[in-house]
Backbone as JSON Lines, residues from 0, in Angstrom:
{"i":0,"aa":"X","n":[-2.88,-20.97,-0.37],"ca":[-2.16,-20.12,-1.29],"c":[-1.4,-19.0,-0.58]}
{"i":1,"aa":"X","n":[-1.98,-18.41,0.45],"ca":[-1.32,-17.28,1.11],"c":[-0.06,-17.69,1.86]}
{"i":2,"aa":"X","n":[0.12,-18.96,2.13],"ca":[1.33,-19.42,2.82],"c":[2.58,-19.25,1.96]}
{"i":3,"aa":"X","n":[2.39,-19.09,0.66],"ca":[3.51,-18.95,-0.26],"c":[4.12,-17.55,-0.25]}
{"i":4,"aa":"X","n":[3.51,-16.63,0.46],"ca":[3.96,-15.24,0.45],"c":[4.61,-14.85,1.77]}
{"i":5,"aa":"X","n":[5.72,-14.1,1.67],"ca":[6.38,-13.59,2.87],"c":[5.53,-12.54,3.56]}
{"i":6,"aa":"X","n":[4.9,-11.69,2.76],"ca":[4.06,-10.61,3.3],"c":[2.75,-10.57,2.54]}
{"i":7,"aa":"X","n":[1.7,-10.19,3.28],"ca":[0.38,-10.03,2.69],"c":[-0.15,-8.68,3.15]}
{"i":8,"aa":"X","n":[-0.77,-7.95,2.22],"ca":[-1.27,-6.63,2.58],"c":[-2.56,-6.34,1.83]}
{"i":9,"aa":"X","n":[-3.52,-5.76,2.56],"ca":[-4.79,-5.34,1.99],"c":[-4.84,-3.83,2.1]}
{"i":10,"aa":"X","n":[-4.92,-3.15,0.96],"ca":[-4.91,-1.68,0.95],"c":[-6.22,-1.18,0.38]}
{"i":11,"aa":"X","n":[-6.9,-0.34,1.15],"ca":[-8.14,0.29,0.67],"c":[-7.78,1.55,-0.1]}
{"i":12,"aa":"X","n":[-8.26,1.62,-1.32],"ca":[-7.97,2.76,-2.19],"c":[-9.24,3.59,-2.3]}
{"i":13,"aa":"X","n":[-9.18,4.83,-1.87],"ca":[-10.36,5.69,-1.89],"c":[-10.55,6.3,-3.27]}
{"i":14,"aa":"X","n":[-11.71,6.92,-3.44],"ca":[-11.98,7.61,-4.71],"c":[-10.98,8.74,-4.92]}
{"i":15,"aa":"X","n":[-10.61,9.41,-3.85],"ca":[-9.64,10.49,-3.92],"c":[-8.24,9.89,-3.77]}
{"i":16,"aa":"X","n":[-7.86,9.11,-4.76],"ca":[-6.62,8.34,-4.73],"c":[-5.4,9.24,-4.6]}
{"i":17,"aa":"X","n":[-4.57,8.94,-3.63],"ca":[-3.32,9.67,-3.4],"c":[-2.21,8.62,-3.32]}
{"i":18,"aa":"X","n":[-1.47,8.49,-4.41],"ca":[-0.46,7.44,-4.5],"c":[0.59,7.57,-3.39]}
{"i":19,"aa":"X","n":[0.97,8.78,-3.03],"ca":[1.96,8.96,-1.96],"c":[1.43,8.44,-0.63]}
{"i":20,"aa":"X","n":[0.16,8.7,-0.34],"ca":[-0.44,8.22,0.91],"c":[-0.52,6.69,0.91]}
{"i":21,"aa":"X","n":[-0.93,6.11,-0.21],"ca":[-1.04,4.65,-0.29],"c":[0.32,4.0,-0.07]}
{"i":22,"aa":"X","n":[1.36,4.51,-0.73],"ca":[2.7,3.93,-0.56],"c":[3.21,4.14,0.86]}
{"i":23,"aa":"X","n":[2.95,5.33,1.43],"ca":[3.37,5.58,2.81],"c":[2.65,4.63,3.77]}
{"i":24,"aa":"X","n":[1.36,4.39,3.54],"ca":[0.62,3.44,4.37],"c":[1.2,2.03,4.25]}
{"i":25,"aa":"X","n":[1.57,1.65,3.04],"ca":[2.16,0.32,2.83],"c":[3.49,0.21,3.57]}
{"i":26,"aa":"X","n":[4.31,1.24,3.47],"ca":[5.6,1.21,4.17],"c":[5.41,1.18,5.68]}
{"i":27,"aa":"X","n":[4.43,1.92,6.17],"ca":[4.15,1.91,7.6],"c":[3.76,0.5,8.07]}
{"i":28,"aa":"X","n":[2.97,-0.18,7.28],"ca":[2.57,-1.55,7.62],"c":[3.79,-2.48,7.64]}
{"i":29,"aa":"X","n":[4.64,-2.36,6.64],"ca":[5.79,-3.26,6.52],"c":[6.87,-2.98,7.56]}
{"i":30,"aa":"X","n":[7.12,-1.7,7.85],"ca":[8.23,-1.34,8.74],"c":[7.78,-1.03,10.17]}
{"i":31,"aa":"X","n":[6.46,-1.01,10.39],"ca":[5.9,-0.72,11.72],"c":[6.2,0.7,12.19]}
{"i":32,"aa":"X","n":[6.48,1.6,11.25],"ca":[6.65,3.02,11.56],"c":[6.38,3.83,10.3]}
{"i":33,"aa":"X","n":[5.91,5.05,10.5],"ca":[5.58,5.92,9.37],"c":[6.87,6.37,8.7]}
{"i":34,"aa":"X","n":[6.96,6.28,7.36],"ca":[8.18,6.72,6.67],"c":[8.34,8.23,6.73]}
{"i":35,"aa":"X","n":[9.56,8.7,6.73],"ca":[9.82,10.14,6.76],"c":[10.09,10.7,5.37]}
{"i":36,"aa":"X","n":[9.98,9.86,4.34],"ca":[10.18,10.32,2.97],"c":[9.06,11.27,2.57]}
{"i":37,"aa":"X","n":[9.38,12.24,1.73],"ca":[8.36,13.18,1.29],"c":[8.06,13.09,-0.19]}
{"i":38,"aa":"X","n":[9.03,12.68,-1.0],"ca":[8.81,12.66,-2.44],"c":[8.3,11.28,-2.87]}
{"i":39,"aa":"X","n":[7.6,11.27,-3.98],"ca":[7.08,10.01,-4.52],"c":[8.23,9.06,-4.84]}
{"i":40,"aa":"X","n":[9.29,9.58,-5.43],"ca":[10.43,8.74,-5.78],"c":[11.06,8.08,-4.57]}
{"i":41,"aa":"X","n":[11.19,8.82,-3.48],"ca":[11.78,8.27,-2.26],"c":[10.86,7.2,-1.66]}
{"i":42,"aa":"X","n":[9.56,7.46,-1.67],"ca":[8.6,6.47,-1.17],"c":[8.65,5.2,-2.01]}
{"i":43,"aa":"X","n":[8.68,5.36,-3.32],"ca":[8.76,4.2,-4.21],"c":[10.04,3.41,-3.97]}
{"i":44,"aa":"X","n":[11.15,4.11,-3.79],"ca":[12.42,3.44,-3.52],"c":[12.38,2.67,-2.21]}
{"i":45,"aa":"X","n":[11.78,3.28,-1.19],"ca":[11.65,2.6,0.1],"c":[10.8,1.35,0.01]}
{"i":46,"aa":"X","n":[9.71,1.44,-0.74],"ca":[8.84,0.28,-0.91],"c":[9.55,-0.82,-1.7]}
{"i":47,"aa":"X","n":[10.24,-0.42,-2.74],"ca":[10.99,-1.39,-3.55],"c":[11.99,-2.14,-2.69]}
{"i":48,"aa":"X","n":[12.69,-1.41,-1.82],"ca":[13.69,-2.03,-0.94],"c":[13.04,-3.04,0.01]}
{"i":49,"aa":"X","n":[11.85,-2.73,0.49],"ca":[11.17,-3.61,1.44],"c":[10.65,-4.9,0.81]}
{"i":50,"aa":"X","n":[10.23,-4.84,-0.45],"ca":[9.6,-6.02,-1.05],"c":[10.48,-6.75,-2.06]}
{"i":51,"aa":"X","n":[11.63,-6.18,-2.38],"ca":[12.51,-6.81,-3.37],"c":[12.91,-8.21,-2.91]}
{"i":52,"aa":"X","n":[12.88,-9.14,-3.82],"ca":[13.28,-10.53,-3.59],"c":[12.38,-11.25,-2.6]}
{"i":53,"aa":"X","n":[11.16,-10.75,-2.4],"ca":[10.21,-11.41,-1.51],"c":[8.95,-11.75,-2.3]}
{"i":54,"aa":"X","n":[8.3,-12.8,-1.88],"ca":[6.99,-13.13,-2.43],"c":[5.99,-12.27,-1.67]}
{"i":55,"aa":"X","n":[5.32,-11.38,-2.38],"ca":[4.49,-10.36,-1.74],"c":[3.11,-10.35,-2.38]}
{"i":56,"aa":"X","n":[2.07,-10.49,-1.55],"ca":[0.69,-10.46,-2.05],"c":[0.07,-9.12,-1.66]}
{"i":57,"aa":"X","n":[-0.37,-8.38,-2.66],"ca":[-0.98,-7.07,-2.43],"c":[-2.39,-7.08,-3.0]}
{"i":58,"aa":"X","n":[-3.36,-6.81,-2.14],"ca":[-4.75,-6.69,-2.57],"c":[-5.12,-5.21,-2.51]}
{"i":59,"aa":"X","n":[-5.5,-4.66,-3.65],"ca":[-5.95,-3.27,-3.71],"c":[-7.48,-3.28,-3.74]}
{"i":60,"aa":"X","n":[-8.08,-2.77,-2.69],"ca":[-9.53,-2.76,-2.54],"c":[-10.06,-1.4,-2.99]}
{"i":61,"aa":"X","n":[-10.79,-1.39,-4.09],"ca":[-11.36,-0.13,-4.58],"c":[-12.89,-0.17,-4.54]}
{"i":62,"aa":"X","n":[-13.44,-0.98,-3.65],"ca":[-14.9,-1.06,-3.5],"c":[-15.32,-0.04,-2.45]}
{"i":63,"aa":"X","n":[-16.25,0.81,-2.85],"ca":[-16.74,1.86,-1.96],"c":[-18.18,1.58,-1.59]}
{"i":64,"aa":"X","n":[-18.65,2.28,-0.58],"ca":[-20.04,2.17,-0.17],"c":[-20.94,2.68,-1.3]}
{"i":65,"aa":"X","n":[-22.13,2.12,-1.39],"ca":[-23.07,2.54,-2.43],"c":[-23.38,4.02,-2.34]}
{"i":66,"aa":"X","n":[-23.5,4.54,-1.13],"ca":[-23.8,5.96,-0.97],"c":[-22.65,6.84,-1.46]}
{"i":67,"aa":"X","n":[-21.42,6.33,-1.42],"ca":[-20.29,7.07,-1.97],"c":[-20.43,7.24,-3.47]}
{"i":68,"aa":"X","n":[-20.96,6.23,-4.14],"ca":[-21.15,6.28,-5.58],"c":[-22.15,7.36,-5.98]}
{"i":69,"aa":"X","n":[-23.14,7.6,-5.13],"ca":[-24.2,8.55,-5.44],"c":[-23.76,9.99,-5.26]}
{"i":70,"aa":"X","n":[-22.7,10.24,-4.56],"ca":[-22.24,11.61,-4.29],"c":[-21.56,12.22,-5.49]}
C-alpha cells in the first residue's frame, strides 16, 4: 500500500500540541531544511505547496507513554 504514495511521514504529536511546530517539522522533513516562515498561514501555504498534486501518507501519532498520562 505505501508504494502508492510519493511521500510518507510519521509525525509524533505531543500533549502540548503546537500546530506551527508540527507543520514546521513536516516542512523540514519534506524540504530537508527548516522553514523560515513564522506565521501559521505561511507555514500552511508552504506545506500545501509541497504536497499539492501528490499522493501523500501522513500518520499522526498521538500515543504517549503511560507515565505521561499520569502527570
